C-alpha positions in Angstrom: 0.0 0.0 0.0 1.2 3.5 -0.9 0.0 6.2 1.5 0.7 9.8 0.8 0.9 11.1 4.4 0.8 14.8 3.5 -1.9 16.2 1.2 -3.8 19.5 1.3 -7.3 19.7 0.1 -9.4 22.9 0.8 -12.7 24.5 -0.3 -12.3 26.1 -3.7 -12.2 29.7 -2.5 -9.7 29.0 0.2 -7.6 26.9 -2.1 -7.5 29.9 -4.6 -6.4 32.2 -1.8 -3.6 29.8 -0.8 -2.4 29.6 -4.3 -2.4 33.4 -4.5 -0.3 33.5 -1.3 2.2 31.0 -2.8 2.4 33.1 -6.0 3.5 36.1 -4.0 5.7 34.6 -1.3 6.8 31.1 -2.3 6.6 29.3 -5.6 4.3 28.8 -8.6 2.0 25.9 -7.8 1.8 23.5 -10.7 -1.4 21.7 -9.8 -4.2 24.4 -9.7 -6.9 21.8 -9.3 -10.0 21.1 -7.3 -10.7 18.2 -5.0 -12.0 15.8 -7.6 -9.1 16.3 -10.0 -6.6 16.1 -7.1 -8.0 12.8 -5.9 -8.1 11.4 -9.5 -4.4 12.4 -10.0 -3.3 10.6 -6.8 -5.4 7.5 -7.5 -4.2 7.2 -11.1 -0.6 7.6 -9.9 -0.9 4.5 -7.7 -1.6 6.1 -4.3 -3.9 3.9 -2.3 -4.7 6.2 0.6 -3.8 9.9 1.3 -3.9 11.8 4.5 -5.7 15.2 4.2 -4.2 17.9 6.4 -6.3 21.1 6.7 -4.9 24.0 8.7 -6.6 27.2 10.1 -4.9 30.5 9.6 -7.2 32.4 12.0 -9.6 31.8 14.8 -13.1 30.6 14.0 -12.5 28.7 10.9 -11.3 25.3 12.2 -14.7 23.6 12.6 -15.8 24.6 9.1 -12.5 23.2 7.7 -12.9 20.0 9.7 -16.5 19.6 8.3 -15.2 20.1 4.8 -12.5 17.5 5.3 -15.0 14.9 6.7 -17.1 15.6 3.6 -14.1 14.8 1.4 -13.5 11.5 3.2 -17.2 10.5 2.9 -17.0 11.1 -0.9 -13.6 9.5 -1.3 -12.8 6.5 0.9 -9.2 6.8 0.0 -9.0 10.0 2.0 -7.8 9.8 5.6 -9.2 12.9 7.4 -7.2 14.9 9.9 -8.6 17.9 11.8 -7.2 21.3 12.8 -7.7 23.9 15.5 -6.3 27.4 15.8 -4.2 27.7 19.0 -6.0 29.5 21.8 -9.2 30.1 20.0 -12.5 30.0 21.9 -13.5 26.4 22.5 -10.2 25.0 21.2 -10.1 22.1 23.7 -13.7 21.2 22.9 -13.0 21.3 19.2 -10.1 19.0 19.4 -11.7 16.5 21.8 -14.8 16.3 19.6 -12.8 15.9 16.4 -10.5 13.1 17.7 -13.1 11.4 19.8 -16.7 11.7 18.6 -16.0 12.5 14.9 -13.1 10.0 14.5 -10.5 12.2 12.8 -7.2 10.4 12.5 -4.8 13.2 13.6 -4.4 16.9 14.0 -2.6 19.4 11.7 -0.7 22.4 13.2 1.5 24.8 11.2 3.7 27.0 13.4 4.5 29.4 10.6 0.9 30.0 9.5 -0.4 30.1 13.0 2.6 32.1 14.4 2.6 29.7 17.4 5.7 27.8 18.6 5.4 24.0 19.3 6.0 24.7 23.0 3.4 27.5 23.2 1.0 27.0 26.1 -1.9 27.5 23.7 -1.1 24.1 22.1 -1.2 22.2 25.4 -4.8 20.9 24.6 -3.6 19.5 21.3 -0.6 17.6 22.9 -2.8 16.3 25.7 -5.4 15.1 23.2 -2.8 13.3 21.1 -1.6 11.4 24.1 -5.2 10.6 25.2 -6.5 9.4 21.9 -3.2 8.0 20.6 -3.5 10.0 17.4 -0.6 12.0 15.8 0.0 15.8 15.7 1.4 16.7 12.3 3.2 19.9 13.1 5.2 22.0 10.6 7.9 23.3 13.0 11.1 23.1 11.0 12.5 26.6 10.6 12.3 26.7 6.8 11.1 27.7 4.4 10.8 31.0 6.3 8.7 33.1 3.8 8.2 36.8 4.4 4.5 36.5 3.9 3.7 34.8 7.2 3.3 38.2 8.9 6.3 37.8 11.2 9.7 36.2 11.7 8.8 32.5 12.0 12.3 31.1 12.6 12.3 31.9 16.4 8.9 30.1 16.6 10.3 26.9 15.1 13.1 24.4 15.4 14.1 21.1 17.1 15.0 22.8 20.4 11.5 24.2 20.8 9.8 20.9 19.9 12.0 19.0 22.3 10.6 21.1 25.2 7.1 20.0 24.4 7.9 16.3 23.8 9.7 16.2 27.1 6.5 17.4 28.8 4.3 15.1 26.7 6.2 11.9 26.0 3.1 10.0 25.2 2.0 12.4 22.4 2.6 11.2 18.9 4.3 13.8 16.7 5.1 13.9 13.0 7.3 16.6 11.7 7.0 17.3 7.9 9.8 18.1 5.5 12.3 16.0 7.6 12.5 19.1 9.8 13.7 21.4 7.0 16.0 23.2 7.5 17.3 21.5 10.6 17.2 17.8 9.4 20.2 16.7 11.5 18.7 18.2 14.7 15.3 16.6 14.1 16.9 13.3 13.3 18.8 13.4 16.6 15.5 13.9 18.4 14.4 10.5 17.1 16.8 8.9 19.6 15.2 10.7 22.5 11.5 10.4 21.7 10.0 7.1 20.6 6.8 8.7 19.5 8.4 11.2 17.1 8.4 10.7 13.4 9.3 12.7 10.3 7.8 12.8 6.8 9.7 13.4 3.5 7.5 16.1 2.1 9.4 18.3 -0.4 12.7 17.5 1.5 14.2 14.9 -0.7 13.0 16.1 -4.1 16.0 18.3 -4.8 13.9 21.5 -5.0 15.5 23.1 -2.0 19.3 23.4 -2.6 20.0 22.6 1.1 17.4 19.9 1.5 17.8 16.8 3.6 20.0 13.9 2.7 17.7 11.1 1.3 20.0 8.6 3.0 18.1 9.4 6.2 15.5 7.1 4.9 18.0 4.3 4.9 19.1 5.1 8.4 15.5 5.5 9.9 13.0 3.6 7.8 10.8 2.8 10.8 10.5 6.5 11.7 9.9 8.2 8.3 6.7 8.6 6.3 6.3 9.3 2.6 4.5 12.6 1.9 4.3 15.1 -0.9 2.4 18.4 -0.1 0.2 17.7 -3.2 -1.3 19.7 -4.8 0.7 22.7 -3.7 3.9 21.7 -5.6 6.1 23.5 -8.1 7.1 20.2 -9.7 5.7 16.8 -10.8 4.1 15.2 -7.7 5.8 11.8 -8.6 9.2 13.2 -8.1 9.4 12.4 -4.4 8.1 8.9 -5.0 10.8 8.3 -7.6 13.5 9.4 -5.2 12.3 6.9 -2.5 12.2 4.1 -5.0 15.5 5.1 -6.5 17.2 4.5 -3.1 16.5 0.8 -3.6 15.9 0.3 0.1 15.3 -3.3 1.3 11.8 -4.2 0.4 10.5 -4.2 4.0 12.0 -0.7 4.6 10.6 0.7 1.5 7.2 -0.6 2.4 7.4 1.0 5.9 8.3 4.4 4.4 5.8 4.3 1.5 2.9 3.2 3.6 3.4 0.9 6.6 4.4 3.6 9.0 1.5 5.8 8.0 -1.0 2.9 8.2 0.1 2.3 11.8 0.2 5.9 13.0 -3.0 7.1 11.4 -4.9 3.9 12.0 -5.5 3.1 8.3 -7.1 -0.2 7.5 
């Protein structure tokens, strides 16, 4: 089974606004597509399941995004829905408890750059507690890069392995997945794997050669049991298969390749 552990699907108007932001501050998105075409592209490319990661950029929008993501999963059984919450918003603990408990979301997406909230910020305490309680992962973009100017502040001080370490030390039972192999601190995040058994990384955009100082793909050979394959589809500036081809090009032992491409994600997200 191939599981893309990092896919972003949004309502059309929000997706267009996100593409506009990328145009101004990051890169030209190649796949300017809606949900139906995005799902079709992944399925035709051989992806069996994909984890949908919404994220809220302001208070008051998380529940609507969560409802939308559940709707995608109902229409498309291949979709594995995760929820989001904006740190510190009114009712944040209720939102996260209901989503992971009653509604059955498979994990939580947090983006420290978009939310301008460090991983050790007290406003995220309900999220970490819920992860430990429900045994469901927090997918948290907290690597320092790429530190675009368009986030509305200097995001680098809000990110990094050192700040995540503080939180994981307080919440050792929480399950954490850091995208992009912790770009641009891959060595520091890899070192944390030795300290925290519930910490994992995903490959998203980190091994495709797009960033000149990206992570060493050999990390997958060293840590196959702790790394998940992910793409950031559809918000990519290159062919979405590029990352998959890099993983396969490593010619890992068959069991290790299976863990990276799907097995680890199946276990962490509770995918049948």
